[in-house]
C-alpha positions as CSV (number, residue, x, y, z in Angstrom):
1,M,-10.7,-10.4,1.6
2,L,-7.5,-10.3,3.6
3,S,-6.7,-8.6,6.5
4,R,-4.5,-7.4,8.8
5,P,-4.1,-4.9,11.7
6,D,-3.5,-1.0,10.4
7,P,-0.1,0.0,10.9
8,A,-0.9,3.1,12.2
9,A,-2.0,1.1,15.3
10,D,0.7,-1.4,14.9
11,P,4.2,-0.1,15.8
12,A,5.8,-3.4,14.3
13,A,4.6,-2.6,11.4
14,R,6.6,0.3,11.4
15,S,9.7,-1.2,11.8
16,P,12.6,-0.4,9.7
17,V,13.1,-4.0,8.8
18,R,10.5,-4.7,7.3
19,P,10.1,-4.6,3.6
20,V,8.7,-1.6,1.5
21,G,6.7,-2.5,-1.6
22,F,6.5,0.1,-4.8
23,D,4.3,-0.1,-7.7
24,L,6.2,0.0,-11.1
25,D,4.4,1.7,-13.9
26,L,3.8,5.5,-13.2
27,T,4.9,5.2,-9.6
28,L,8.5,4.6,-9.9
29,I,9.0,4.7,-13.7
30,D,7.6,6.6,-16.4
31,S,6.2,4.1,-19.0
32,R,3.5,6.1,-20.5
33,P,5.0,7.1,-23.5
34,A,6.1,3.5,-24.1
35,I,3.1,1.8,-23.0
36,L,0.8,4.0,-25.4
37,A,3.5,3.7,-28.6
38,A,3.2,0.2,-28.0
39,W,-0.7,0.2,-28.3
40,T,-0.4,2.2,-31.2
41,E,1.6,-0.3,-33.0
42,V,-0.7,-3.0,-32.0
43,A,-3.4,-0.9,-33.5
44,R,-1.6,-0.7,-36.7
45,E,-0.4,-4.2,-36.7
46,T,-4.0,-5.7,-35.8
47,G,-6.4,-3.3,-37.7
48,A,-8.5,-2.6,-34.1
49,A,-9.7,0.8,-33.2
50,I,-8.2,1.1,-30.0
51,D,-8.6,4.4,-27.9
52,L,-5.4,5.4,-26.7
53,A,-7.2,8.1,-24.1
54,A,-9.1,5.2,-22.5
55,I,-6.3,3.2,-21.8
56,D,-4.4,6.2,-20.3
57,K,-7.3,6.6,-17.8
58,R,-6.9,2.8,-16.8
59,M,-3.0,2.5,-16.8
60,G,-2.1,0.0,-14.0
61,T,-4.4,-2.9,-15.0
62,K,-2.7,-6.2,-16.2
63,L,-2.3,-6.4,-20.0
64,E,-4.7,-9.1,-20.6
65,D,-7.7,-7.1,-18.9
66,E,-6.7,-3.7,-20.8
67,A,-6.8,-6.0,-24.1
68,A,-10.3,-7.5,-23.4
69,F,-11.7,-3.9,-23.9
70,W,-10.3,-3.8,-27.7
71,F,-10.4,-7.7,-29.0
72,P,-12.7,-10.7,-28.7
73,P,-11.7,-13.3,-25.8
74,A,-10.2,-15.4,-28.4
75,Q,-7.9,-12.8,-29.9
76,V,-7.0,-11.4,-26.3
77,A,-3.5,-13.5,-25.7
78,S,-2.2,-12.8,-29.3
79,A,-3.1,-9.1,-29.0
80,A,-1.2,-9.2,-25.6
81,A,1.7,-11.0,-27.6
82,V,1.7,-8.1,-30.1
83,Y,1.8,-5.4,-27.4
84,R,4.8,-7.1,-25.4
85,D,6.6,-7.8,-28.6
86,H,6.7,-3.9,-29.4
87,Y,6.5,-2.6,-25.6
88,V,9.9,-4.5,-25.1
89,R,11.5,-3.1,-28.1
90,L,10.6,0.8,-27.2
91,A,10.6,0.7,-23.7
92,P,14.4,1.1,-23.6
93,A,14.4,4.3,-25.4
94,M,11.1,5.4,-24.1
95,T,11.4,5.0,-20.3
96,A,12.7,7.0,-17.5
97,A,12.8,6.6,-13.5
98,L,10.1,9.1,-12.3
99,P,11.6,12.1,-9.6
100,G,12.6,10.8,-6.8
101,A,12.5,7.1,-7.5
102,S,16.1,6.1,-7.0
103,E,16.1,8.4,-3.9
104,S,13.4,6.6,-2.4
105,L,14.8,3.1,-2.8
106,A,18.1,4.0,-1.7
107,A,16.1,5.3,1.5
108,V,14.5,2.4,2.0
109,R,18.0,0.4,2.0
110,A,19.5,2.8,4.2
111,A,17.1,2.2,6.3
112,G,18.1,-1.5,6.6
113,A,14.7,-2.6,4.9
114,A,14.4,-4.1,1.5
115,P,12.6,-2.4,-1.5
116,V,10.5,-4.6,-3.6
117,V,8.5,-3.8,-6.9
118,I,5.0,-5.5,-6.9
119,T,3.2,-4.8,-10.4
120,A,0.9,-6.2,-12.9
121,K,3.5,-6.1,-15.6
122,H,4.7,-9.4,-17.6
123,P,8.3,-10.2,-16.5
124,V,9.4,-10.1,-19.6
125,S,8.6,-6.5,-19.8
126,V,10.1,-5.5,-16.1
127,G,13.6,-6.2,-16.9
128,P,13.9,-3.4,-19.9
129,S,11.7,-1.0,-17.9
130,M,14.0,-1.3,-14.7
131,L,17.5,-1.2,-16.8
132,A,16.0,1.6,-18.9
133,A,15.3,3.6,-15.8
134,G,18.5,2.5,-13.7
135,L,16.7,0.8,-11.2
136,T,17.4,-2.2,-9.0
137,V,15.5,-3.4,-6.0
138,Q,15.8,-6.9,-3.8
139,E,12.7,-8.5,-5.1
140,I,10.2,-8.3,-8.0
141,F,6.5,-9.8,-8.2
142,T,4.8,-9.8,-11.4
143,L,1.9,-10.4,-12.9
144,V,-0.2,-9.2,-10.0
145,H,-3.3,-7.0,-9.3
146,G,-5.4,-5.5,-7.1
147,P,-6.4,-8.2,-4.0
148,E,-3.2,-10.6,-5.7
149,K,-1.0,-7.4,-4.5
150,A,-2.9,-7.6,-1.2
151,A,-1.7,-11.1,-0.9
152,V,2.0,-10.6,-1.7
153,L,2.1,-7.6,0.8
154,V,0.6,-9.9,3.6
155,K,3.3,-12.6,2.5
156,I,6.5,-10.3,2.9
157,H,4.9,-8.6,5.5
158,A,5.4,-5.4,4.0
159,A,5.0,-2.0,6.2
160,V,4.6,0.4,3.0
161,Y,3.2,0.1,-0.2
162,V,3.3,3.0,-2.5
163,G,1.5,3.3,-5.5
164,D,-0.3,5.4,-8.4
165,T,-3.7,4.1,-8.5
166,P,-7.1,3.2,-6.5
167,A,-6.2,-0.2,-6.8
168,D,-3.0,0.0,-5.1
169,M,-4.4,1.6,-2.2
170,M,-7.0,-0.7,-1.5
171,A,-4.9,-3.7,-2.1
172,A,-2.7,-2.0,0.6
173,R,-5.2,-0.9,3.1
174,S,-6.8,-4.7,2.7
175,A,-3.3,-6.5,3.6
176,G,-2.9,-3.8,6.3
177,T,0.0,-2.3,5.3
178,R,0.4,1.8,5.1
179,A,-1.0,2.9,1.8
180,V,1.1,5.7,0.1
181,G,-0.3,7.3,-2.7
182,V,1.2,9.4,-5.6
183,P,-0.5,11.1,-8.1
184,T,1.9,10.5,-10.8
185,G,-0.2,8.5,-12.8
186,S,-3.7,8.2,-14.2
187,F,-5.8,9.5,-10.7
188,G,-5.2,12.2,-8.7
189,R,-5.0,13.2,-4.9
190,T,-8.6,12.7,-4.3
191,E,-9.1,9.5,-6.0
192,L,-6.3,8.1,-4.0
193,L,-7.5,9.3,-0.6
194,D,-10.8,8.3,-1.7
195,A,-9.6,4.7,-2.0
196,G,-7.9,4.5,1.4
197,A,-4.7,6.0,1.0
198,H,-3.2,7.0,4.5
199,V,-1.2,9.8,2.7
200,V,-0.8,11.0,-0.6
201,L,2.6,12.6,-1.5
202,D,3.0,14.8,-4.4
203,S,5.5,12.7,-6.0
204,L,8.3,10.5,-4.6
205,L,10.7,13.5,-4.2
206,E,8.4,13.7,-0.9
207,F,8.7,10.1,-0.1
208,P,12.7,10.2,2.0
209,D,11.3,12.7,4.3
210,W,8.3,11.0,4.5
211,Y,9.7,7.6,5.4
212,A,11.9,9.0,7.9
213,A,9.2,10.6,10.3
214,F,7.3,7.2,9.6
215,R,10.1,5.3,11.1
216,D,10.9,7.7,13.7
217,R,7.3,7.2,15.1
218,G,7.4,3.6,15.4
């Protein structure tokens, strides 16, 4: 496991010039309608019995990992391809920025830092999602989840990582990055705190003020 000092004890980790990472699905964007609609189309096209409620509880994992719950190993790649075809078609009309997303990215830029998206999403799905939500960032890392996100956070020397899943919080912690949770996905405040979140905000609407205070403490 990657290990770096806790930013709470490292003033340099709170420098405003260090990047701030954000998860994408259900952190910056409300992609739930498009995700569930795409899985509905997968079920219709393939005839697989897919439980949307179960998918909803696991949002944030890699697509292939989710597909493995519903398809045998030899069919996972083809099922994922079917999903992506539908998602890319549906996302433009069914995706929106979550409240506070644009303002949070702007707050990071105003501080002289780079907002970076670090997501399990496939590159082909990220573009339509970001465009539909009207969001732009300096850099995007795709197809990473859990410890892979931690590796990216270490690589870019991120000061903060904002996410909506316990895996996001554990990735930030293991990278020595400030773990900021938002319960706007499938997991609540308690689950995020139990996973190691330094703080859980009600939504990204609270992030600009929290980030300003975080930088001031540095």
